[in-house]
N, C-alpha and C positions, 0 to 999 in steps of 0.2 A: 511801452515804459510805464512806469508808475510814477505819480505826483508825489511832490511834494506833501501835499495837504492828505491824498490817499494813503500815503507809505505812515502818515501821523497814525491817522487814522485804523491803521492796521498793528500797530505798536500797541496802543489803548486797547484794543479790540482783543491781545494777545495776553497785556495784563488783566483782562476781568475776566479771561476764562483759562484759567488756572485750575487744577485739579480740583482743588476743593469748590469750584462753584462751575462745574462741568454740566450741574443737571440743568442750568439755565441755558447753557449755549445749544445754538443748533447744532445738529449732526451734520458730518460731513456729508455732501449728496457722493463724493468719488467712491467711500467707502461701505455707502449703504448697497444692501445686496435685496436684489427684487425680490418681492412677496413673490409667496407662490398662489399660482391662479387657483379659483375654487375648482372644486372636482364636482359636477353634476351627478345628481344619483341616477344610477342605472348606466352611466357612460358608457359606450361601447366603441372605444377607440379602433379598434380592429382593422378598419375602413382606410386608416392612414398609416397603419404599421405594415412595411413592405414585409420585412424579416428581422428576425429577431433572437437573439443566444441570450436562453435563460440562467443559463449555470456558469459562475467564473469560480476559478481556486484561489485561495489564499495561497501564496508561495513561502517556500522554504530552502532549505539549503541544497533540496534536492531537487527538488521540483518546481520550475517556475509557474508565478501564479498568471491569473487572467486576469489585466492591470488596465485592459481597454473594451471598453464599453464597446457589441457589436451590435447595431440600431440602426436600421434602414426607414427613412420615415417620407411618406408621400403627403407633403403638407396639406394642410388646407386651402383651397380655391382663394386665392385675393390676400392670401399672406405674405406677409413680407420677410417675414424669418421664422423661427423655431428656437424655440429656446426651453431647457431642460432644467426641471430639479430632481434631486435625491435625495430623499428624506427629510424633503421641506427648503434643501440648500440649492442655491442656483448654482449650477454648471457650465453656463453660458448660453451663446446664441449663434447658430447657423442659418446659411443660406435657406429660403425656402425653397429650393431646386426641386424638381422631382425627384425619387430613389435617393435621398440627402443622408448620407453617413452620418449618423451620429457617433462621434469617438472619444467620448468624456472619460477624462480618467476615474480611473476605478480603487488605483492602488492604496488610498486611505480608507477604505470601506473595510469594516471588520465583519467576522464571518454572521450571517445570519440574513434574512428576509428585505429587500431593500425596495420602497416605492420608488417607481421615477413617473413622473409628472411632465407632459409636454402641451405647451402652447403658442398660439400662434404671437410674436412680439406685438405686444399693445395690448391684449386682449387680456381681460380679467379671468376669462373661464378657461380650463383646460380640452383640449380636444383627445387625451389619451391619457390614459394611467395604465401602467402595466407594472411587474414585479422582479426584481431580478435575485438569485440566490447566490450568494457567494458561501463558499464551503472550503474549508483544509480536505485534504485528498483523504480516500477513502482506497488503500493500496491491497489491490488484490495480486495475493503469491500464486503461481500455479508451480507444484512443485512436482518430483518425481522420484522414487525408492529402487535402486538399484539392490535389488534382494538376489537376485542371479549375477553368476560372475559372464553368464553369456547373454546373445541376446539374439531371439529368433527373426528373421525377417518384416512378419509379420507384426512385430511388435514394433520395430523402429518405421514401419510404412502409415502405420495408424497413429504413432507419434507427429508424422510429416504432415499427415490429413489433419491432425488438431491445430497445429500451428497453422497451415493453408486454411483453414477454417475460421482461424482467430487473425488475422493478420496485426493489430495491437498489442496480441500477447507475448511476453514474455515467460520464462521457466527457468527454476533452478534445478539444476538435473543434479541428483545425489548421486554420485558415481560411488560405487564398491570397490577397493583396491584387490579384492579375491579376482577381479577378473584378470589379475597378472600373477597370480598366483596358482590360479585353479590348472592341475595339469593336464587336466580334460578340453581346456578352452588352448586351442592353437595360437602361435605366436600370430597370424595373421589375422584369426578373428579378432582377437585383442586389439590389432594395429587397426583393422575397420572398424571397429567399434569407437575408438580414438577418434579418428578421421569423422566417423560421423556426428559426433558429440562435438568435438571443437568446431564440426561445418555449423551445427544449428548456433552453437555461442556466437559464430562469425557474423550467420545470415540475418540472426533473429535478437540479437542482444542477450541470449540467454547466459546464466550461471553454470558453471562446474563446481559443486560441493561437495562435500562426504559424506558417504554414509558405509558406518559401519556395523556388519553383524560379525561375530567372530569365528567365522570360520576355522578351523585347525589350519586347512593348508596355508590361510594367510596369517596366523599366530605364531607358526613355527616358523615363519622367517625369520623370526625376531627371537631376543633368548626368554620370550615369555614360555609358560608351558602351558599349552590347551587345555582348557576346560570344557566339562561336558555335563555340567550341569552348577548351578541351578537353570532350569530350562521353563522357558514359559509356554512351549508347545507341546513338551514329551517329558517321560520321568528321566530321560537320559537322551541326550541330542549325540551319537561318537561324530557328527559333523562340525557340531559349535553353531551352527545359523542361530538357533534359538535359545542358546545360551545370554543370558542377561550382561550385558555389557556391561554393567556397573560392578558385575563379579569380580572383574578387573579393578586391582589397587590403583591408586591415584600413580606410584609409579609405574606399575605396569602400562594403565593408559597412556601414557606419556610416550612409552617404547612406541607402544602399538601404533599412537597417532604420528609420531615422527615417522614412522616406518612407511605408513601410509602417504603423507607428505611425499617421500623420497620417491615410493612406486609411481606417483602421481606426475613429479618431474622429471623423472628419467621417461616417461612414456610420454611425454609431449602434452600434458594436462594443465601444465603450472601449478601453482601454489593454491590450493583451497583456503578460503577464509569461515564458509559456512559449512554448519553440520547438522546431522541429524541420527541420533543411534537407532539401531534395529530394535523395534519393539518398544521404541520411542525407552529403551530400560536406562536414560542416565540418571544419574544423582550427583548430589554436590560435589563430590570428588572428581566424577567425567567433568564436569564443565569445567573445573578449577585445571584438570591437563589441558584441554582444549587452550584455555586461556592459556596457559605456560607455553604451549606450540604456536600461539600468534594466532588463533580463532580469533573473528570476532564475534561472529552470532550461531547459538543452537538456535534449533527450532524442533527438540524432543518433548516439549511442554503439552501434553497429549489431551485431548477433548477427551476422555475415556468414557462419558456416558455415551458417545457416540459408536462406541465399539463393542456396543450389547451382543451383537454376533458370537462373540467369544464367552459371552457370561454362562457362568454355569458348566461348562464344560470340561469333560473327564482328563483329569490330567494336565488342564491347559489354562494356564494360571495369568495368560497377558490383562485381561480385562481386571481381576484382582490387584495387580500388580499395580495397573497404573490409575487405576480407584484409589488405592493407598498413597502411589508415591506424587500423586497429580491432583489431589483431592480438590483443588480450587479451581482449577481450570474449566473453562467453560467455552461456549460458543462464543463471549466477545470478550473474552480475556486477551488483554493488551501487553506489547513488549517492555517488559522491565529488566534490571540488572540485577541478578539475584546477589543475596545476601552471602557473606561468605560461609554464615554457618546457617543456611536456611535454604533450598532453593524455592521457596514459595514464596518468601518474603522481598521487598526491597528495603531493607533498611541495611545502613550502611555500617562497617564499611562492607561494598560489593566487588565480587569479582568483575574482573575487565573482559566481559564477554554477555552480549545482548541476548536475552532470551526473546524468542518470537513463538509463541503462543502458535501450534500446530490449531487453530480454534475449529475448522474447517473438517478436521481431520481427513480422510483420503477417499477417493471414491468405493473402493473396494467395501466401505460399511454404509455410506448414505447415498440414496438417490436423486434425481434433480428437484424435486418438493424440497431433500432437505438441504441439499445446498441452497437453495435461493430461501429458505427459512433461517439457514444461519446468516445469510449476507445480508440479508433483512434486518437482523436482530442487532449487526453492526452499523445500521444506518437506518434508527430509530425513526420512523412514520414519514422516512424520504427528507427528513429536514436540513438544512446547511449545517455539516459538523462543526463541533467549535474547536476540535483539535485533531489531529493525523489518526486517523484508525488504520489497522491491518486485517484482511481477512484472507487466511490460508487455505489452499483447498489442493487437489493433487491427484496421485494416484500410483500406482505399481507398474511398472513396464510387464510383469512377468502374468497381470492379470489384467493388464487394460483389455477387455476382450469388447466384443459387439456391445452386450449390455453395460457393461461401465461405462463406454465411450460416448453411447446414448444417454445416461445420465448425466456425464461432466459436460456435453456438447448443451445439452437442453439447459442446465443450471448456466453455464457462458454463458449462452445466448441473451439470457434474462438480463444478467450482467452487462453485457455489452450494451443494452438501451440508455446505457448511464454513465456513458462515457465522458471522461472531460474533455477530452480531445475532440468530440463531436457537439461541447458548448450542453449535454443533455443530462449530465451528473456529476459526482466528484470522483469517479473510478479512473484509476489508475494503476495499469500494469507494471510492477516493478520486480528484481529478483531479492534474495535473501539479505546477503550481505549488505547489499545498499541502501536497507533501513537502519543503520547505523548511523546514515549521514544525518538521519530525520530526529533518532533519536541517540544524540551523540553521548559517549561516556561522561558521566556527572563530575 
């Protein structure tokens, strides 16, 4: 109990220590933060660090953050406790046990590099200094384009092998509706392909999206007449395969996309929400048609400079078409909502569909060194990312042969040294439609 005399002294003290005179008052010992210890030059704290995870994600609506420090410390002999400072701020004290887990809360740390200093309780010099990296995710999206209506068993086996070799990976399979309209494809083969791709989705959280080359056998199941030109691959294409998708009008495109959705739903593939145009030949009216049909994201914006194999080929305008129509898209282009009047602008008003640039192209056009080069361009200097970032790569099943599989596997092997799930970097595998959670409609 406080005596009457002491109570009077406390009241007088509180009157004197008003905010106006705060500088003259002694600080509260309860709220004072312990000063960080000195860090000796050349400090080597490694003998005391039993284990340490150096990378932590800043979370978002899709991806949880890494908010708890994973650090195990063997305290110096004779220490009564272990105290931690991050960027000079005291985080708390832990017992000085052997292999003591230091599980500080990191949720308040912004993206960047942060200094951790450890000292024994009561000591004014640190025994360890280390650094952690807190980064927004680097989303790696592996895609494949079903350019053919059929699939050979070897194509499927190679894709299964890809998944087996990279168990953390997710894919987005852009399936062609012509699998269900090509008279050369039996109903049994189509059913087998549906079972295969839905099994991949169930087993690996893969996504099933839509890919359209305007094959006549598909277009002619609608009221839209099939075109044979303009073609990006030949003077005229009687099959419709290489005809520029954007040559179909807004109204015609809506009919085609509605029919593709119906074919997916009828055949057990669900309702697609992601899309890539054959030859990347989408224009603003193509995206408007997709948005009107409920699609959430398009990934037709091509990193055209990586398609140089097509440059200058006689009667093949794929390179030049993409250079002209996706002129600003490059290795580091990031998601945006396209302007209603300009597919390369994000100026309002915008379409209600996210454009996710195919900034890594496909392995048909790049080798392992290029895959790594583009990946590293999206992660400059290996430093923590200050905002979420995407890197899109992939392949065509029809051309995913031994050479291309070696290239893609080599690129992914490098990328997977930096998986967020391992605490070694910011890499997170994801699917295309999920990017709308990270980049919602403005």
